[in-house]
BAVO-749942 format. One record per residue: residue in one letter; x, y, z of N, C-alpha, C in turn. Coordinates in pm, whole numbers, plus 50000, padded with zeros to 5 digits. Layout:
BEGIN
AXYZXYZXYZ...
REM end
This chain:
BEGIN
M483395040853449481985038153420481545026153503S480335027053557479905016653649479675003353581D479325003653451479024991053384480224985553306L481434990853335482644985453274483294975853372Q483864965353319484634956353402486064955653351R487004952253434488394951053394488714936253371L489374933553256489684919653220491144918453188D491834908953250493194905453211493084894553105V493584897652984493504887752877494204874952922N493544863752906494034850952956495354847052889V496424847352964497744844352910497794830252853D497084821052914497114807252869496574805552729R495784815352684495204814352550496144819952444I497254825352485498224830652388499344820552375P499494814452258500444803552243501874808352230S502774799152235504184802252208504354805152062R505574807852017505814811251877505874799051787A505544787451840505504775551755504344776751657K504454769951544503384770251446502104764751508R500994770651464499724766451524498604767551421I497704757951422496514758751338495604769551395V495124778651310494254789351357492824786651310K491894792351381490494790251348489754803551349E488474802851319487664814951308487714823151436H487864836351419487904846251527489234846851600D490204838651561491544840151618492144853451570I492944859451655493604872051624495104869451614L495714874251506497154872351484497864885751495I498924886151574499734898151588501194894251574S501904901051485503314897951466504094901351593T504954892251633505794894751749507104901451712V507384902851582508604909251534508244922951476R508964933251521508724947051476507224950451478P506624951351595505174954051604504764966951533N505684976551522505314989251458505024987951309Q505354976451250505004974351109503544970251091K502864968251201501414965951202501004953951116H501664942851137501274930351071500344922851166Y499064924751146498084918151231496814915551153G495914907651210494654904751143493784895851228I492514894951190491584885951257491044876251153I490904863651190490484853251096488964853051088H488434855550967486984855250947486534842250881K487204838550775486854826250703488114817850687P488444810050788489704802450782489654791350679I490784789350614490944777750527491244765850617E490814754150575491034742150657492514740250686N492834738150812494204736050860495114747950828M494564760150838495384772150821496404773150934I497644775650897498734775850995499274789951010A499454794451134500114807251160501624804851168S502384813951107503834812551110504374815251249T505634811951267506244813151400506394827551445G506254837051355506414851151393505144857651443F504074849751461502814855451508502404849551643A501864858351728501134853751845499694851551801V499114840451839497724837351803496874838251928I495884846851926495054849552043493644844452015T493154835852100491794830552089490914837352193P490014846252152489174853452249488234844152325D488014847252450487004840352531485674847352502K484844841252417483644847852368482594850252476S482734843752590481784846252699482064859752766K483254865252742483634877852804483864889152705V484344885652587484734896152493484324892352351Y483794902152278483454900352137484754900752057P485044890551976486344889751909486744902351833E485814908151756486124920151679486474931951771Y485834932451886486124943151983487534941652037L487904929452073489254926952124490304930152017Y489984926351894490914929351784491124944351770R490034952051775490144966651764490964972451878F490794966951996491584971552110493074969252087L493414957452035494834953752021495534961151909I494794966551811495454973251699495494988351716Q495114993351832495225007751857496695012151848D496905024351802498275029551790499005029251924Q498295032452032498965032852163499425018952205I498675008752167499084994952199500284991152112T500214994451984501324991451893502604998351939Q502485010951980503655018452027504235012252154Y503355007552242503825001052364504554988052332L503984979952244504614967352207505964969752139Q506034980152056507304983351990508344987752092A507934995652191508875000252295509434988352372V508564978552401509024966452469509964958652378A509614957852251510424950252154511824955952142E511934969152148513244975552130514184973152247T513654968452357514504965352472514894950552475S514424942952376514724928652374516164926352330T516654914352356518044910952321518134903752188S517024901952117517034894751991517594903551879T517944897251768518504904651654517534915051604Y516264911251590515224920451546514334923951665P513864936551672512974940251782511754931151786S511594923951896510494914351904509994913452047I508794908052061508174906352192507844891752215K507634888352340507104875252374505584876152378P504874865652338503404866152342502864869652480S503604866352586503124869252721502964884252745V503704892552669503564907052682502154911252643I501634905152537500264908152495499284903152601G499574891652657498694885752756498544894052882K499534902352911499484910553033498784923853013L498374926752889497634939152865496294938652937E495834950152983494534950953049493544958152959I492314953552959491274959352875490004961252957E489394972952944488124975553011486994972152914L486054964252963485004959152875483634964452914P482914970452818481494973152840480714960252821T479404961052818478594949152796478884943552656I478574930652639478774924352509478004931852400K476774936452433475974943752335476704956252288E477284963652383477984975852344479274972652269Q479944961852307481134957552233480784954952086I479674947952065479244944851929478924957651852A478224966951918477864979551852479104987351812V480084988151902481334995351872482064988751756A482184975551762482894968251656482204969851522N480864970251522480124971651397480334985351334I480404995651416480665009151364482015009351293L483035004151358484385004151300484454995051178A483744983851184483754974551071483084980650948S482054988950969481374995250855482305004850783L483165011750858484155020550796485175012350717D485625001450776486564992650706485934986650580Q484634983850588483944978050472483954987850354K483715000650383483745010750276485145011950218I486155011450304487545011750255487794999650165G487314988150207487494975950128486814976649992I485624982549988484904984049861485704992949766N486205004149818487005013149734488275006249684N488894998349771490114991049730489804980949620E488654974449632488274964449531487984971249397I487324982949402487074990449278488394994349214N489324999449295490625003449242491374991649181K491264980149246491934968249195491404964749056K490094965249039489484962048908489894972448803L489924985248841490314995748748491774994048706E492634990348802494044987948770494194976248672E493464965548698493524953848609493074957748469M492044966048461491554970548332492614978848259A493224988348332494244997048272495444988848223Q495874979148303497014970948266496694962148145A495464957148139495054948648026495024956747896I494524969147905494474977647785495884981247741F496774984347837498164987547802498804975847728K498634963947782499224952147718498654950047578H497354951747564496704949547435497224959447330W497394971947372497824982347279499314981747249F500134980547355501564983347340502484971147353V501934959747389502704947347391502234938147278D500914936947266500354928747157500204936747028F500404949947036500314959046920498914958846856E497904957846941496534957846892495814970946923F496574981946927495964995246943495054997946823P494045006546839493115008946727493785016746614N493635011646493494175018746377493225030046337E493485036146221492665047646178491205043846157N490925031046141489535026346125488945020946255G489735022146365489265016946493489415001946507E490174995746418490384981246422491714977946488P491854966046550493134962146611494254962146507Y495324969446535496364972046434496984959346378K497594951246465498374939846416497504929346348S496394925746412495554915146356494774919846233S494774933046209494114938346090495104940745977G496314935345992497304936345885498164948745892G498244954946009499094966646024500554963345994E501254972445929502624969845885503584969546005M504414959146010505434957646114506814958746049V507764964546122509114966446069510134960946168E511304957746116512404952546199512974963746285S513414960146408514104969546496515024961446586E515844968346664516744961146757515984954246869L514694957346880513844950646979512964940046915G513174937746786512324928346713511344935946627M510264929346589509274935446501508394945146581I508284957346529507454967546593506604974346486P505484980946525504654987646425505414998746352K505085000546227505695011346149505335024846211G506335033546221506115046646279506515047546425W506745036146489507225036146627508745037946625R509295042946735510745044746741511325038346867V512535033246855513225027246969513985038247042V513695039647171514315050247252514745044347386K515575051847456515905048447594514885055047687L514645048647801513655053847895513985068147937K515265071047954515665084448000515395095247896E515105091247772514785101047667513355105947677I512505098247741511075101947744510575105447884I511355102547988510955105348126512085112648197E511755123148272512755130648346513005124448483F514265123348519514665118548651514885130848738I514055132648841514045144848923514885142749049K515785152149074516605151849197516555165449263N515345170149290515125183349351515235181949503S516455182349552516705179949695516245191749779T515935189049904515485199349996515905195750138K515715205050230516035202750371514735201850451P514785195450568513575194950651513245208850705G511995210650742511605223450800510195227550764E509795239150813508435244050795508095247350650Q509125249050566508845251750424508155240050356L508125228550424507475216650367506035214950415N505515224950486504205223050551503035221650453N503265224850328502205222850228502415210150146R503275201350198503575188750129503345176950222K503185165250160502995152950236504265144550224Y504635138150334505875130450338505585115850303V506325110850203506105097050156507445089650156P507845084150271509015075150271508655062050203I509645054250170509415042250089508485032350158D508475031750290507635021850358506155025350354T505785037550310504375041050295503885039050152M504795035450062504415033349922503815019449906P502595018449853501965005249839502654996749733I502614983749751503214974149659502184969849555K502584970749428501734966549316500374973449317K500394986549343499214994949332499625007849263L498775012949177499175024049092499125037649160I498345039049267498135052149327498685052449470L499415063149503499825065149642498585066349728N498535059149839497325059449921497585062050069S498795066250103499075069850242500285079050246Y500445085750358501565094950375501745098050522K502825104850554503095109150690503195124450695S503275129850814503405144350830504775148950781Y504805160750721506085166450676507075167850791K506585168350915507475169851031508345157551052E507935146250995508735134051009509835133050904A509835142150807510865142150702512145148250757K513215140350764514415144750834515655146150746S515895136950653517165137350579517025131050441S517995134150354518055128650217516725130450144L516225142550144514875145350096514845150049951I513815145649879513595149349740512135153849725L511935165249659510585170149636509955163149516F508645161249520507925156649402506635164549388E506085164749266504885172249235503735162749201K502535168449197501365160549161501545154649021Y501205142049006501315134148884502735129848851D503695132148942504985125548928504785110648956I505715102448907505665088048930506815084349022L506495077549132507495073449230507755058449217I509035054949218509425040749218510345038349337G509995028649419510865025049531512145018649479A513275025949490514535021149433515225010949524M515025012249654515595002549747514774989749740R515464978449708514764965749686513634967849586V514004972249467513014975849365512114964149329Y512564951849358511754939949326510464939349406F510334947749509509054948349581507954954449495H508334960849387507394966249288506514977249347R507184987849391506474999949434506535010149321V505465011349245505365020849134504045028249153N504115041049190502905048249229502825062149164L501615065749121501345079349074501045088049195A501655099749201501445108849314500205117549290P499195116649376498005124949359498105138449431F499305141349483499515153849558500985157649553R501285169949595502675174449607503245168849736G504515164849732505075158949853506585159049855V507085151449950508525149849967508795135250001T509835129649941510215115949969511715115650000R512305103950000513735102750027514455097249905T515765097649909516565093449794516505078349769T515835070949856515615056649832514505054549728T513945065549680512855065149582513215073249459F512935067849341513055075549217511845084749205V512085097249167511005106349129511125108448979L510105104048904510135104548759508975113148709R509275121548611508275131148564508045129748414S506785129048377506425128548235506685142248172K507235142248051507515154947983506255161647932S505155154047926503865159447884502775152947968L501765160748007500655155148083499935144248005E499995145147874499325135247790500025121747792D501235121447849501995108947856501925102247993I501195108148086501175102948223500695088448226S499585085648160499015072048165499975061948101Y500505065347985501425056247915502665053648000N503275064248053504505062648130504275054748259L503155057348325502855050148450502725035248424L501955031548323501745017248294503015010748239L503825018448166505105013348117506045010248234L506145019548327507025017548443506515006448534N505215004148532504614993848618504734979848559M505194978648435505334965448373506324956748452P506014943948473506974935048540508344934948472S508364936248339509634936248267510474948648302T509814959948328510534972048367511164970248505I510384964948597510904962548732512034952348729S511894942048646512954932048633514234938348581Y514114947248484515304954248430515964962448540A515154969748617515684977948726516374969248831D515794957648857516354948548957517704943048911Q517774939148785519004933148731520164943148724S519834956048715520884966248709521104972948845S520524967248951520704972849086522124970349136I522544978449233523864976849293523694974049442G524664966849499524584963249640524044949349656S524634941749747524214927749766523254926249883T523604932149997522744930650115521424938050096I521514950750059520324958850029520514964749890P520014958149786520214963149649519414975849621Y520044984949549519404997449508519394998249357A518245001349300518175004049156518875017349129V519455018649010520105031048970519455035948841W519505048948819518935054648698519985055848588E521005063848613522085065248515522875052248508G522995046748390523675033948376522825022148419G521565024948452520655014348496519325015348426L518265017748503516905017848447516755027948334G517415039348345517295049548241517775045048104E518585034448100519125029347973518205019247905M517115015647970516245005347915515675009747780L515755001047681515215003947548513735000047542L512975008047468511565004947449511135009947313A510045004647264509465009247138508355019047172Q508595031847143507615042147178506665044847062P505355044447090504375047546985504315062546957P503775066546844503615080746812502715087746914I502845101046922502125108847022500625107547008E500095106446886498645105646871498085092846934I498845081946931498395069446994498465070747146R499535077147193499665079147339498565088247391K498165098147312497075107047352495755099247363K495495090747263494285082547267494265073747392F495425067947422495525059347541495245067347667N495805079447676495595087847793494125091547808N493455094047695492025097447701491185086047757V491635073847735490925062147787491285059447932I492565060447967493055055848097493025066548205F493285079048169493405089348273492125090748357P490915090048299489715090248384489685078748486L490235067148449490305056048545491255059448659L492395065748626493355069748728492735080148822E491975089548766491335099648849490325093448945K489595083348897488645076248984489395069149096M490535062849063491335056149165491855066149269I492245077949221492735088349312491625092649408L490415094849355489285098849440488995088149545N488995075449505488745064549599489815064049706S491085065649667492185065249763492105076849861Q491755088749811491635100349899490465098849996Q489375092949947488245090250035488645080350144N489425070250108489885060450207490745067050313I491595076350273492435083450371491565090950471R490495097450422489595104750512488865095150606I488405083850551487695074050635488645068250740Q489875065450702490855060150797491105069850911K491145082850879491355092850984490175093051080I488965092251025487775091651110487825079251199R488125067851138488195055251213489245055851323D490435060851287491535061051384491305071251494T490495081651466490125091251570489085085351664L488135078051606487075071951687487585060551774L488515052551721488915040051787489305041951933P490305050451967490675051552108489565057452195K488725066152136487645072152214486575061852245L486305053052150485325042452173485855032152272M487145029152261487745019152350487865024052494S488095036952511488275042352646486945045452713G485855045552634484555049152689484285063952683E485225071752625484995086152611483785088752523I483635080652421482415080652340481715067452362R480455068052401479685056052426478665054052314V478425041652280477445038352178476155033952248P475065041352228473825037252294473315024052237V472915015152325472325002552282471035000652356E470114993852291468794991752351468914982352470E468394986652583468444978452703467394967252696E467794955752747466834944552750465794947252858K464534944652827463474946552925463414934653019
REM end
């Protein structure tokens, strides 16, 4: 294109791996394992914000490039794949790059006006994703608060709709301490099925989504990303819609997710199934409790890479289970919130696909954004 210019990103503006104070519009890219996509742009810096030694800090020359545009260029999949390929040839313990590798990248720049227009289009998509994430965060907090109120504080509504414990509800002794009358002490494995439906890779998985442990979000209730079934290669386990997945490898990372679709994962993940659809909400919030994850962590095996175990481990955890009618009431309150979270997450996946399809086309000039010419 005649109005594009070629720019070599100024190497001098990319610092060494020493710690550095970052400021507004600085771009941070991890120099270790670039394929993990640890990057970001600083919008509202905290005073004396410091970048760790594992990041390259890039300060855009605003006279030539709009910071958001440069950031979008650097986070393209093709750039990430190139940086990872360079990293894998390094002699360091972990695949890593030198900041100078980023500095040698070449970028074709349209006018500043068009850069701003392109960046704004992509930012608007990210903004919608952010709004959905914030809604989901609030819904999760609400669900967790209600679970605690009902099943930890024992303030579930009694037959008169009043908080049970504070309204004088009868409590009885148990091996777990005082619990409401009518509740029973059970092991986790008595109320949740541990699924080990193994499978092989191949075209028979084409109606499923692949969810390895690294795609499972941390401390979020709903699965929100996946890979193609073609990437599923070994140690595979099938799961169904509304199964609960727990990342068993390094379980302390707290990956507890409800599956909104049928899929396949690996044996590094527990696949747990509610015996009744009416128990999905209760079981999900129970498994998501910090105390549940702590129990799984304490019974893990292996020192370098600890793995949680089910038999003789998490499955043995004791809990006070409420009667089915209380669990049904809880599900009636919480399941609509989970469905809303699922819809938001699925919408985000669609928006991300649109954004990721547009990004390289906008950056290459294949798709141009019309901007009003100055008179």
